[in-house]
N, C-alpha and C positions, 0 to 999 in steps of 0.2 A: 584200437585203443587210440582214445580220445587224447588232442594235445589241450592241457591246462594251459591256462595264461591268466594274467594279472594284471591290473591298468598300475603303472608307477606315474608320479609327478615330477617333474625336472623342474626346477628354477633355474631360470634364463634371463640374461640383459634384454629387454626389450629393445635396445638401443641396436645391439648384434643383430636382430631379429629383422629389424625394419632394414638394416643395412642388406642383410639378404634378401629381400623382397624388392629394395629398389634395385640391387644389383641384377636380379631377374630380370625385371624389367629390361635393361639394357640388351639384351639376347633377342627381342624383337625387331632392333634396328640393324639392319643387314651392311648398312653404309659404315657407320664404325666397326661392326664386327669381321668385317672384310679387311680390316686396317690389320695388318699383321703385328706392326709394334704394338699398336694396342692392345691387341686380342692378347698376346703372349703376355701383358701386365695383368690384365683385366683378369685372367685364367688365374693368376696367383694370387690377385687380391680376392676372389670370387673363392678359392679354396681355402686361403686363410679365413674368410669368414666362414665359410659352412665350418671351419674346424671348430671356431668360437661357437657354434649352436647344436654340436655332434651330440647323439645321446648314447648313452653307455651300450645300447643294446640296438640290432639291425631291424627289430620289429616296425611294423607300421604305426605312423604318429597318428592317432584317432582324432584328437582335438587339438586345438591352440587357442589359447585365451590369456586375458593379463588379469592378474592378482594384485589387487593394490593392498598394503600394509601400512596402517596409520597407527600411531603413538597415541594412545588416550591418557588424558590424568584422570587416576584414581583419586575421589575423594575420600 
């Protein structure tokens, strides 16, 4: 039996997404990640940031993009 899927769209803050990606970059710097005190606090912050952009389902995220909303005067 074939699994059926659908695509859902989730509105998220661009700020929390940027914070998540900036924090991910820090994992590449062993000189700061090897500091136990920093790492413990960093992990708390990273988990908090991940929770802010978590999705309602465990499925694969297939695309990420920015949507801009604009208020337009109607004549």
